[in-house]
Each structure stands twice: as C-alpha cells, then as structure tokens.
C-alpha positions as CSV (number, residue, x, y, z in Angstrom):
1,M,0.0,0.0,0.0
2,N,1.5,3.3,-1.0
3,T,1.0,6.7,0.8
4,P,-1.1,9.0,-1.4
5,A,0.9,12.1,-2.3
6,E,-2.1,14.2,-1.5
7,L,-1.9,13.3,2.2
8,N,1.4,15.2,2.6
9,T,0.6,18.5,1.1
10,S,-1.2,20.4,3.8
11,P,1.0,23.5,4.6
12,P,1.3,24.9,8.1
13,A,-0.8,27.9,8.8
14,A,1.3,31.0,8.5
15,K,2.4,32.6,11.8
16,E,0.1,30.5,13.9
17,A,1.2,28.8,17.1
18,V,0.4,25.1,16.5
19,D,0.7,22.4,19.1
20,S,2.3,19.2,17.9
21,A,0.2,16.0,18.0
22,P,2.7,13.2,17.3
23,F,1.8,9.7,16.1
24,F,2.7,6.4,17.7
25,I,3.3,3.6,15.2
26,R,4.1,0.1,16.4
27,G,6.4,1.2,19.2
28,K,7.8,4.4,17.8
29,V,6.9,8.0,18.3
30,V,6.7,9.9,15.0
31,E,7.0,13.7,15.3
32,G,6.1,16.3,12.7
33,R,3.8,19.2,11.6
34,D,3.4,18.2,8.0
35,Q,-0.4,18.5,8.2
36,I,-2.4,21.2,10.1
37,H,-5.8,20.4,11.4
38,R,-8.4,22.2,13.5
39,S,-10.3,20.8,16.5
40,R,-14.0,20.1,15.9
41,D,-15.4,22.1,18.8
42,L,-13.1,25.1,19.3
43,G,-11.3,25.4,16.0
44,V,-7.8,25.2,17.6
45,A,-5.0,24.3,15.2
46,F,-2.7,21.4,15.8
47,G,-0.1,19.7,13.6
48,T,0.5,16.1,12.8
49,P,3.1,14.2,10.8
50,A,2.5,12.9,7.3
51,I,0.7,9.5,7.3
52,D,2.6,6.5,6.1
53,L,-0.2,4.0,5.4
54,D,2.1,1.1,4.9
55,A,3.5,1.4,8.5
56,L,0.0,1.1,9.9
57,V,-0.8,-2.4,8.6
58,H,0.4,-5.6,10.3
59,P,0.6,-8.2,7.5
60,R,-1.8,-11.2,7.9
61,T,1.1,-13.5,7.0
62,E,2.7,-12.5,10.4
63,L,1.1,-13.8,13.6
64,P,-0.1,-11.0,16.0
65,P,2.8,-10.1,18.4
66,L,0.6,-10.8,21.5
67,L,-0.9,-14.1,20.4
68,N,1.2,-16.4,22.6
69,V,1.9,-13.9,25.4
70,P,0.2,-15.2,28.5
71,L,-2.8,-13.1,29.6
72,A,-1.4,-12.8,33.1
73,E,1.8,-11.2,31.7
74,I,-0.3,-8.7,29.7
75,I,-2.3,-7.7,32.8
76,D,0.9,-7.2,34.8
77,F,2.3,-4.9,32.0
78,L,-0.9,-2.9,32.0
79,V,-0.8,-2.5,35.8
80,E,2.8,-1.3,35.6
81,T,1.7,1.2,32.9
82,G,-1.0,2.5,35.2
83,Q,1.5,3.0,38.0
84,R,3.8,5.0,35.7
85,L,1.0,7.1,34.5
86,G,-0.2,8.0,38.0
87,D,3.1,8.3,39.9
88,G,3.3,12.1,39.4
89,K,6.6,11.9,37.6
90,N,5.3,11.1,34.1
91,P,6.9,13.8,31.8
92,Y,4.1,13.6,29.3
93,I,0.9,13.9,31.3
94,E,1.0,17.6,32.3
95,A,1.8,18.8,28.8
96,C,-0.9,16.6,27.5
97,I,-3.5,18.0,29.8
98,E,-2.5,21.6,28.9
99,R,-2.9,20.8,25.2
100,M,-6.2,19.0,25.7
101,A,-7.6,21.9,27.6
102,K,-7.1,24.0,24.5
103,V,-9.1,21.8,22.2
104,S,-11.7,20.2,24.5
105,L,-15.1,21.5,25.6
106,Q,-14.3,20.2,29.1
107,P,-12.6,22.3,31.7
108,R,-9.0,21.5,32.6
109,L,-9.9,20.2,36.1
110,A,-12.5,17.9,34.6
111,I,-9.9,16.5,32.2
112,Q,-7.5,15.9,35.1
113,Y,-10.2,14.1,37.1
114,Q,-11.1,11.9,34.1
115,F,-7.4,10.9,33.7
116,K,-7.2,10.0,37.4
117,D,-10.4,8.1,37.3
118,A,-9.5,6.1,34.2
119,L,-6.2,5.0,35.7
120,G,-8.4,2.9,38.1
121,Y,-9.1,0.7,35.1
122,L,-5.4,-0.4,35.1
123,D,-5.8,-2.4,38.3
124,K,-5.1,-6.1,38.4
125,K,-8.5,-7.0,40.0
126,V,-10.4,-4.8,37.6
127,L,-8.7,-6.2,34.5
128,T,-9.1,-9.8,35.7
129,E,-12.8,-9.2,36.4
130,V,-13.3,-7.6,33.0
131,V,-11.9,-10.7,31.3
132,E,-13.9,-13.1,33.4
133,Q,-17.1,-11.3,32.8
134,N,-16.6,-11.2,29.0
135,F,-15.4,-14.7,28.5
136,P,-17.0,-17.8,30.1
137,N,-13.7,-19.5,29.8
138,P,-10.8,-17.0,29.6
139,R,-8.4,-19.9,28.8
140,A,-9.6,-19.4,25.2
141,L,-7.5,-16.2,25.0
142,D,-4.3,-18.2,25.8
143,E,-4.9,-21.6,24.1
144,W,-7.0,-23.8,22.0
145,V,-9.7,-25.1,24.4
146,P,-10.9,-28.6,23.7
147,H,-14.6,-29.4,23.5
148,T,-16.6,-32.5,22.7
149,D,-20.3,-32.2,21.8
150,H,-23.0,-34.6,22.7
151,K,-22.5,-36.5,19.5
152,G,-18.9,-37.1,20.3
153,R,-17.5,-34.7,17.8
154,R,-14.3,-33.2,19.1
155,S,-13.1,-29.6,18.4
156,F,-10.8,-26.9,19.7
157,V,-11.9,-23.3,20.1
158,R,-9.8,-20.1,20.4
159,A,-10.6,-16.5,21.0
160,F,-8.0,-15.5,18.4
161,A,-6.2,-12.1,18.4
162,P,-8.1,-9.7,16.1
163,R,-7.0,-6.8,14.0
164,L,-8.9,-3.7,15.1
165,I,-9.3,-0.1,14.1
166,H,-10.7,2.0,16.9
167,V,-12.4,5.3,16.1
168,L,-12.0,7.0,19.5
169,P,-14.6,9.5,21.0
170,G,-13.8,13.2,21.5
171,N,-15.9,13.6,24.6
172,A,-14.1,11.2,26.9
173,P,-10.5,12.3,27.3
174,A,-9.3,9.1,28.9
175,Q,-11.2,6.5,26.8
176,G,-7.9,5.8,25.1
177,I,-6.7,4.1,28.4
178,R,-9.6,1.7,28.4
179,S,-9.4,1.0,24.6
180,I,-5.7,0.2,24.9
181,A,-6.2,-2.0,27.9
182,Q,-9.1,-3.9,26.2
183,S,-7.1,-4.3,23.0
184,A,-4.2,-5.8,24.9
185,L,-6.5,-8.1,26.9
186,V,-7.8,-9.6,23.6
187,K,-4.2,-9.6,22.2
188,S,-5.2,-7.5,19.2
189,V,-3.2,-5.6,16.7
190,S,-4.8,-2.2,17.0
191,L,-4.9,1.1,15.2
192,F,-6.4,4.0,17.2
193,K,-7.9,6.9,15.2
194,M,-7.8,9.8,17.6
195,A,-10.4,12.6,17.7
196,S,-9.7,16.2,17.0
197,A,-11.1,17.0,20.5
198,D,-8.3,14.8,21.9
199,P,-5.4,14.1,19.4
200,F,-2.9,13.8,22.3
201,S,-3.7,11.5,25.2
202,T,-3.7,8.1,23.5
203,V,-0.1,8.7,22.3
204,V,0.9,9.7,25.9
205,F,-0.4,6.4,27.2
206,L,1.4,4.4,24.5
207,R,4.7,6.2,24.8
208,T,4.6,5.6,28.6
209,M,4.4,1.9,27.7
210,A,7.3,2.2,25.4
211,D,9.4,3.9,28.1
212,I,8.8,0.8,30.2
213,D,9.7,-1.7,27.5
214,P,10.0,-0.5,23.8
215,D,10.0,-4.1,22.6
216,H,7.1,-5.4,24.6
217,P,4.5,-7.2,22.4
218,V,1.8,-4.8,23.7
219,V,3.8,-1.9,22.5
220,R,4.5,-3.4,19.1
221,S,0.8,-4.2,18.6
222,M,-0.4,-0.6,18.9
223,S,-0.5,2.5,16.7
224,A,-2.3,5.8,17.2
225,I,-2.7,8.5,14.6
226,Y,-5.1,11.3,13.6
227,W,-6.8,12.0,10.3
228,R,-9.9,14.0,9.6
229,G,-12.9,11.8,9.9
230,G,-14.4,11.1,6.4
231,D,-11.0,11.5,4.6
232,E,-11.5,8.9,1.9
233,K,-7.8,8.9,0.9
234,V,-7.1,7.3,4.3
235,E,-10.3,5.4,5.0
236,R,-10.6,3.7,1.7
237,A,-7.1,2.5,2.0
238,L,-7.3,1.2,5.6
239,Y,-10.9,0.1,6.1
240,R,-10.5,-3.2,4.3
241,P,-10.8,-6.8,5.4
242,Q,-7.4,-7.8,4.1
243,Y,-5.9,-5.5,6.8
244,F,-8.4,-5.4,9.7
245,D,-11.2,-7.5,11.0
246,K,-13.4,-5.0,12.8
247,L,-14.0,-1.3,13.2
248,V,-14.7,-0.3,16.8
249,A,-16.4,3.0,16.5
250,W,-17.4,5.6,19.1
251,G,-18.9,8.9,18.1
252,G,-21.9,10.9,17.0
253,G,-24.4,10.1,14.3
254,D,-22.3,11.5,11.5
255,A,-19.2,9.6,12.5
256,I,-21.1,6.3,12.7
257,N,-22.8,6.9,9.4
258,N,-19.5,7.6,7.8
259,V,-17.9,4.3,8.8
260,M,-21.0,2.3,7.9
261,K,-20.3,2.6,4.2
262,Y,-17.1,0.5,4.7
263,V,-18.7,-2.4,6.5
264,G,-19.1,-5.6,4.5
265,P,-18.2,-9.2,4.4
266,G,-15.1,-9.8,6.5
267,F,-15.0,-6.3,7.9
268,Q,-17.5,-5.9,10.8
269,L,-18.6,-2.9,12.9
270,V,-18.7,-2.9,16.7
271,S,-20.5,0.4,17.3
272,F,-20.8,2.5,20.4
273,D,-23.1,4.9,18.7
274,P,-24.8,8.0,20.2
275,K,-26.9,7.4,23.3
276,T,-29.1,9.5,25.5
277,S,-29.5,8.7,29.2
278,I,-32.5,9.6,31.3
279,S,-33.8,9.8,34.9
280,M,-37.0,8.5,36.4
281,V,-38.3,10.0,39.6
282,G,-41.4,8.5,41.3
283,K,-44.1,10.3,43.3
284,E,-42.3,9.1,46.5
285,A,-39.9,11.9,46.0
286,F,-42.6,14.3,47.3
287,A,-43.1,12.4,50.6
288,S,-41.2,15.3,52.4
289,E,-39.0,18.3,51.7
290,E,-36.0,16.1,52.6
291,T,-36.8,13.3,50.1
292,M,-37.5,15.9,47.3
293,A,-34.1,17.5,48.1
294,E,-32.4,14.2,48.1
295,A,-33.8,13.1,44.7
296,A,-32.9,16.5,43.2
297,R,-29.3,16.3,44.5
298,L,-28.9,12.7,43.1
299,N,-30.5,13.8,39.8
300,A,-28.1,16.7,39.5
301,G,-25.1,14.5,39.9
302,D,-26.2,12.4,36.9
303,V,-26.8,15.5,34.8
304,A,-23.7,17.6,35.6
305,M,-20.9,15.0,35.6
306,A,-18.2,15.6,32.9
307,N,-20.0,18.8,32.0
308,Q,-22.8,16.6,30.6
309,E,-20.6,15.6,27.7
310,A,-20.8,11.8,28.1
311,C,-23.6,9.5,26.9
312,V,-24.1,8.4,30.5
313,C,-25.2,11.9,31.6
314,S,-28.9,12.4,32.2
315,R,-30.6,14.8,29.9
316,F,-34.3,14.1,30.5
317,T,-36.0,13.4,33.9
318,F,-39.5,11.9,33.8
319,I,-41.2,12.7,37.1
320,E,-44.5,11.6,38.6
321,A,-45.7,15.1,39.5
322,T,-48.1,17.9,38.8
323,P,-46.6,21.0,37.2
324,E,-46.6,22.7,40.6
325,E,-44.8,19.9,42.2
326,A,-42.3,19.6,39.3
327,D,-41.6,23.4,39.6
328,R,-40.6,23.0,43.2
329,Y,-38.4,20.1,42.2
330,C,-36.8,21.9,39.3
331,R,-36.0,24.9,41.5
332,I,-33.9,22.7,43.7
333,L,-32.5,20.7,40.8
334,A,-31.2,23.8,39.0
335,E,-29.5,25.0,42.1
336,E,-27.8,21.6,42.6
337,I,-26.7,21.3,39.0
338,R,-25.0,24.7,39.4
339,V,-22.9,23.5,42.3
340,D,-19.3,23.3,41.2
341,R,-18.4,19.9,42.7
342,M,-15.2,19.3,40.8
343,G,-13.7,22.7,41.0
344,E,-14.2,23.2,37.3
345,G,-14.2,27.0,37.5
346,Q,-15.6,29.1,34.7
347,P,-17.9,26.9,32.5
348,R,-18.2,27.2,28.8
349,P,-21.4,29.2,27.9
350,L,-24.3,27.7,26.0
351,E,-23.9,27.9,22.3
352,S,-26.1,30.7,20.9
353,D,-28.7,28.5,19.3
354,L,-29.2,26.4,22.5
355,K,-29.3,29.6,24.6
356,E,-31.9,31.1,22.3
357,Q,-34.1,28.0,22.5
358,V,-33.9,27.9,26.3
359,D,-34.7,31.6,26.5
360,V,-37.7,31.3,24.2
361,L,-39.1,28.7,26.6
362,R,-38.9,31.2,29.4
363,M,-41.6,33.2,27.7
364,M,-43.9,30.3,27.2
365,D,-45.5,30.3,30.7
366,D,-48.3,27.9,30.1
367,D,-46.3,24.9,28.8
368,Y,-42.8,25.5,30.2
369,A,-41.0,26.8,33.2
370,V,-37.2,27.4,33.2
371,F,-35.1,27.6,36.4
372,G,-31.4,28.7,36.5
373,K,-29.6,30.9,34.1
374,S,-28.5,30.2,30.4
375,D,-24.9,30.6,31.3
376,G,-23.6,27.1,31.1
377,R,-23.7,26.5,34.9
378,G,-27.1,24.7,35.0
379,V,-30.7,24.9,33.8
380,A,-33.8,22.9,34.6
381,I,-36.7,23.1,32.2
382,R,-40.1,21.8,33.2
383,S,-42.5,20.6,30.5
384,D,-45.3,18.1,29.8
385,R,-43.4,16.5,26.9
386,P,-39.7,16.3,26.0
387,V,-38.2,19.4,24.4
388,D,-37.3,19.0,20.7
389,F,-33.6,19.8,21.2
390,H,-30.7,17.9,22.8
391,P,-30.0,19.2,26.3
392,L,-26.3,20.1,26.7
393,R,-24.0,21.9,29.1
394,K,-25.8,21.1,32.3
395,T,-29.3,21.4,31.0
396,S,-32.0,19.1,32.3
397,N,-35.5,18.7,30.8
398,V,-37.9,17.6,33.6
399,V,-41.0,16.1,32.0
400,C,-44.2,15.6,34.0
401,V,-45.9,12.2,33.6
402,A,-48.9,10.7,35.4
403,S,-46.9,7.5,36.0
404,L,-43.5,6.3,35.1
405,D,-45.1,3.7,32.9
406,E,-46.3,6.6,30.7
407,A,-42.6,7.6,30.2
408,M,-41.9,4.2,28.6
409,K,-43.0,5.6,25.2
410,Y,-40.0,7.8,25.2
411,V,-37.5,4.9,25.8
412,N,-35.9,3.4,22.7
413,V,-32.7,1.7,21.5
414,A,-30.8,5.0,21.9
415,T,-31.6,5.1,25.6
416,Q,-28.4,4.0,27.5
417,T,-28.6,4.6,31.2
418,V,-31.8,5.1,33.3
419,G,-31.4,6.4,36.9
420,V,-34.4,5.6,39.1
421,Y,-35.7,7.0,42.4
422,P,-36.8,5.6,44.7
423,F,-34.4,2.7,44.2
424,E,-36.8,-0.1,45.1
425,R,-38.8,0.8,41.9
426,M,-36.0,-0.5,39.7
427,A,-37.3,-4.1,39.8
428,E,-40.8,-3.1,38.5
429,L,-39.4,-1.0,35.7
430,R,-36.4,-3.0,34.4
431,D,-38.3,-5.4,32.1
432,K,-40.3,-2.6,30.5
433,L,-37.1,-0.5,30.1
434,A,-35.3,-3.5,28.5
435,S,-38.3,-4.1,26.2
436,G,-38.2,-0.5,25.1
437,G,-34.5,-0.8,24.2
438,A,-32.7,0.7,27.2
439,Q,-29.4,-0.9,28.2
440,R,-28.7,-0.1,31.8
441,I,-30.7,0.8,34.9
442,V,-29.1,2.2,38.1
443,R,-30.0,4.0,41.3
444,L,-30.4,7.7,40.6
445,G,-27.1,9.4,41.3
446,E,-25.1,6.4,40.2
447,A,-25.0,6.8,36.4
448,G,-21.3,6.6,36.4
449,P,-19.0,4.8,36.7
450,G,-20.5,1.4,35.9
451,A,-19.9,-1.9,37.6
452,V,-16.7,-3.7,36.5
453,G,-17.1,-6.0,33.5
454,N,-20.8,-5.4,32.9
455,P,-22.2,-5.2,29.4
456,H,-21.7,-1.9,27.6
457,D,-24.3,-0.7,25.1
458,A,-26.1,-4.1,25.4
459,M,-23.1,-6.2,24.6
460,Y,-19.9,-7.7,26.1
461,P,-17.4,-5.7,24.0
462,L,-14.3,-7.9,24.4
463,H,-16.4,-11.0,23.4
464,R,-17.3,-9.1,20.2
465,F,-13.7,-8.0,19.5
466,V,-12.1,-11.3,19.2
467,H,-12.0,-13.6,16.1
468,W,-13.7,-16.8,17.2
469,M,-11.9,-19.7,15.6
470,A,-12.9,-23.5,15.7
471,N,-10.7,-26.4,14.8
472,E,-12.9,-29.5,14.4
473,D,-11.2,-32.8,14.7
474,G,-13.8,-35.5,14.0
475,C,-15.3,-38.0,16.4
476,E,-13.3,-39.4,19.3
477,G,-12.4,-43.0,19.1
C-alpha cells in the first residue's frame, strides 16, 4: 500500500502557534507538523506528521505479536503502565492536559479528574474481572480449548487475536486508556484513530508503555494517529478486510454513518453509537421536603458530571408530579446542577442556538418553566413532553408524567442509562425498560462509573472484539 501524495501537502498555517500531535506507530513515536488540522469544537490548530499508510498495517502473514503472550503477563504490564501514568513523575501527562484543555469543551480540572479516574481501570483486580465477565472460559485467550459435543465430535476453540481499528470519541479524554487495555486483553493488533477533540492522550499512554519496554509485544501491537474523519484517501485504504477484522467506532451520528459505508463481508462494525441517558423519579420523592431535596441532588449529579458531555449523563428526567410539584423540584435541581463539585471553575457558555431555544421557553409560561440561568452553569426546564432539542452543558429537561409507565413511550434503543428514584422501583421497571431498548438501569445518582465488567451498550465488548476460531477434529475413538 502506497502513501497517497495528496496526504502530505497540507501546509502549516502561517504565523500561527500550533501544538504538535505526534503519532505512535508500532512502538515508535513519530513527530512532525506536515499537516495542520483544527479541532472540531473550538477550531484550535494542531499539527501532525505525514501519514505512512504502509506502516499502519500488520501483515496477515505474520502472527499477532501478543498471540502467545500469557494473559497474566499482559495484565501485569498494563498494571505497571498505570503505575507509571499515575506516579506524578510522568513527563508527558501535564503537557498533554495543557494541550487537551485548548481543544476540549471540558474544563481543565474535569480532564484531570477523568485521567485520574481512568487509571483505576489499570488495576489487576479490575482487568481480571473484565476478562472473566466477558469470557465464560478465559483460557480461550491463551490456548485452543478442547470441547466434545453430545454426538462425540471433538473440536478446539480459540478467541483469536483480532486486527482492530478504533475510532475513539472526542468527549471522553481518557477513553484511550480503556481502549488500549481492552485491545491488549484480547491480544489484538490495533490502530487507534484519535479525535480532533483529543489528538494527544492516546499517544501519551502508549509512549509511557514504550518507556517501560519498547520491545514489549503490547507496544509493538499498537498504533495511534489522527486524520480528519471522512477522509476517503485514508479510510478507503485502511478500512479493508485484508488489513483489519473489525471497526470499533465511538462517536456521533455523522461519525457512525460515515464508517457504515465501509462495513461488509469480513469487515465488521462494533458500534458504540450515540446514546441518551435519562432519569425517572417517582411520586415518592414528594413524601417530604427532605426526600425531594435528596432526589434532586442525586439527579443533579447524573446531569452535571463531565460537564454533561458523556452519553451516560442524564438529559431528560421523567417525574410523577403535577406541574406545581415539578416546579418545586426543578428549582432545587437547577441549584444543585449549578454546584461546582469538581472545581471546574468558569464553565463554557451555552452555544447561541441552544441559549436562544432555552430563553424562548422562558416566555412560554403555560407549557414550560425554566429555572437557573442560560450561562452554562445549569438549567432545569419543566415541560409536559420532552423538548425537541438535545440538552447540553448542564441542561435538564424535567417532563411531568402521570406515571413512570407513561414515560416508557420515550424509551428506545438509543436510551443508554436510566437512573431511578426511589431505588426499590427499579425491579418493577427494568423489564419494561429493556423491552423499550434501554441498556442499563441504576440508582439515581449512580449513572457513572459502571460496575466492572458489565455489558456496555447491550453487549460484552471484548467478546465481540475477538476472532472466534474453531478447529474441528472429528469424532473421538
């Protein structure tokens, strides 16, 4: 595969300060500012090296480097990487956070918090439990596991190391840590396409691994680069079954729709597509002023975390209440959303079109009530049906319903997490929520993080990543 000449012709922007976003290709850091890009959300310029497409492909004639490395050794290496990333002496982390704060919608302290939180994934107990939850018999990752069916036919099955392209999200600064760890656990050869809202962190994680052991099979199995999503010169060259088995894609609707056109026989899509999370609050919240305040506080935590950038953040709250009761609740909810629990400092203001829509609702007294200010610190909107825009930047739409059963008509396959109050009502709601398409039900206030090893987006991801291979060897005897 040759590198198209057109890929290398983007000139640097004249007299503009441009941060470098190096690549990491199979164990080596590649520096350069041959191409200049702009971040999706804030339009900040950053420079990347020219793309060498040939270097990104691991030939199928060569076995994956991790194939015969024991899983226990891989986990130990990931744990050591976590310790290096979190020891306070890593030379790359602080510079990475500074650069990410320029291109990300999330405040600097929120990025720091997510880094720290994600490092908890690189724990031996966590990694072991993830594997055990995803694979009924984890031995299949290390060896060909024998099996004899009821007819006496003998076979051997292996969870074979896949070749994966990961399209990483731009709204979760530390997702690269999890994706690298998961790729290593399934022994994959992986290419990570970084997002323009985070073209830095994944390379930091990988070069930390390389500092530990530049020749480790985990290091030699991983590459991370950036290109503009939808660039057919790159994607038509790489998104092919002769090079990769599966495309693991995170992102918004446009990103998922873009990669769908490359999916076909031999090249599968594992999609973590856009989701919306909701809250459900029962009439029990109004038993007293204390219970109402408790429900609103828990609700606010699910709305405001990560500046409401992640899919797991609540955007709509369905509440068994009259408009008058809901207004009392919304007043407290808006105040709680506006509490700066993470020391994020000055928030980013609402975009003009969203601010305009919220402010228009303030004037529609009969059908809507708006609590809080349209300044990015927190707003609660009471209505009798969901608003027709996507709540962002700490905006919660509180929808009055006669019963939580009535809210089921708003649940669909794009509904990810549902937080419920009071907690004991989860059991009565979970079958209905699952039937509607929802994927996760939790206590209100516990939308994130999730339980270790549980399904994500209605699947066990690692089980989907691997290439399941069977060697049938006839009947015994």
